[in-house]
C-alpha positions as CSV (number, residue, x, y, z in Angstrom):
1,M,-0.1,-0.2,-0.1
2,T,1.2,3.3,-0.5
3,N,1.0,6.6,1.1
4,L,-1.0,9.2,-0.9
5,Q,-1.0,12.7,0.0
6,S,-3.0,15.5,-1.3
7,I,-1.0,18.6,-3.3
8,T,-1.0,22.1,-1.3
9,P,-2.6,24.7,-3.3
10,I,-0.3,27.3,-5.0
11,Q,-0.1,30.4,-2.7
12,A,-0.1,34.3,-4.1
13,L,3.0,35.9,-3.6
14,Q,1.0,39.2,-2.9
15,S,-2.1,39.7,-1.8
16,S,-5.0,40.9,-4.8
17,R,-5.5,44.1,-2.6
18,N,-1.5,45.0,-2.7
19,V,-1.8,44.1,-6.6
20,A,-4.5,46.4,-7.1
21,D,-2.3,48.8,-4.8
22,T,0.3,48.5,-7.1
23,M,-1.3,48.8,-10.3
24,A,-3.7,51.9,-9.0
25,G,-1.2,54.1,-10.4
26,I,-2.8,57.1,-8.3
27,S,-0.6,60.5,-8.8
28,A,0.3,62.9,-6.2
29,A,-1.9,65.6,-7.7
30,G,-5.7,65.1,-7.1
31,G,-5.1,61.3,-6.5
32,Q,-7.0,60.5,-9.4
33,P,-5.9,57.1,-11.2
34,S,-3.8,57.9,-14.3
35,M,-5.3,56.7,-17.9
36,F,-2.9,54.3,-18.2
37,S,-3.7,52.4,-15.2
38,Q,-7.3,52.2,-16.2
39,I,-7.2,51.2,-19.6
40,F,-4.9,47.6,-17.7
41,E,-7.8,48.0,-15.3
42,S,-10.4,47.6,-17.6
43,M,-8.3,44.7,-19.4
44,V,-7.7,42.7,-16.4
45,N,-11.8,43.2,-15.5
46,N,-12.3,42.3,-19.6
47,V,-10.3,39.2,-19.2
48,K,-12.2,37.9,-15.8
49,E,-15.7,38.8,-17.7
50,T,-15.0,36.5,-20.8
51,E,-13.7,34.1,-18.7
52,A,-16.5,33.9,-16.7
53,A,-18.6,33.7,-19.3
54,K,-16.6,31.1,-21.0
55,N,-16.8,28.8,-18.0
56,E,-20.4,29.5,-17.7
57,A,-20.8,28.2,-21.2
58,Y,-19.0,25.0,-20.9
59,Y,-21.1,24.1,-17.7
60,A,-24.4,24.6,-19.6
61,L,-22.9,22.6,-22.3
62,A,-21.7,20.2,-20.4
63,T,-25.2,20.0,-18.2
64,G,-27.1,20.2,-21.6
65,Q,-29.1,23.4,-20.9
66,L,-27.1,25.0,-24.1
67,D,-28.8,24.5,-27.3
68,N,-26.0,25.8,-29.3
69,P,-22.9,24.4,-29.0
70,A,-21.7,27.2,-31.2
71,E,-21.8,29.5,-28.2
72,A,-19.6,27.7,-25.9
73,T,-16.6,28.0,-28.4
74,I,-17.8,31.7,-29.6
75,A,-17.3,32.4,-25.5
76,A,-13.9,30.3,-26.0
77,T,-12.7,32.4,-28.3
78,Q,-13.3,35.8,-26.6
79,A,-12.4,34.7,-23.3
80,S,-8.4,33.7,-25.5
81,L,-8.5,37.3,-27.6
82,A,-9.6,39.3,-24.5
83,S,-6.0,37.6,-22.9
84,D,-3.9,37.5,-25.7
85,L,-4.8,41.3,-26.3
86,L,-3.9,42.0,-22.1
87,I,-0.8,40.0,-22.8
88,Q,0.3,42.2,-25.9
89,M,-0.4,45.4,-24.1
90,R,1.6,44.5,-21.6
91,N,4.8,43.7,-23.5
92,R,4.3,47.0,-25.8
93,A,4.2,48.9,-22.0
94,L,6.6,46.8,-21.5
95,D,9.1,47.6,-24.7
96,A,8.4,51.3,-24.4
97,Y,9.3,51.4,-20.8
98,S,12.6,50.0,-21.6
99,E,13.1,52.4,-24.2
100,L,12.6,55.2,-21.9
101,M,15.3,54.0,-19.7
102,R,17.8,53.9,-22.5
103,I,17.4,58.1,-23.0
104,S,19.8,59.5,-21.9
105,L,19.2,62.8,-20.3
């Protein structure tokens, strides 16, 4: 007989509140979030919403509540595209930051 041990879940490095504070980008003047942070926040929310819609569509398909299986495929494609767009925007922002860091004054 072998002893089976359960796998411990992966723990987050930062709490979601710390990440939200870091991404908020609150400016010193006025305390308003920057346009940059608002764009990324809306994109992250879009990814969360499309992933939730995909999961709901797959659940409905698996339980027989979805009449048109193409709806599940469309939801999955939308979630994939939202994730890809977020990743590309992150990459472009990092490239722009790197370019700015190379500028010598």
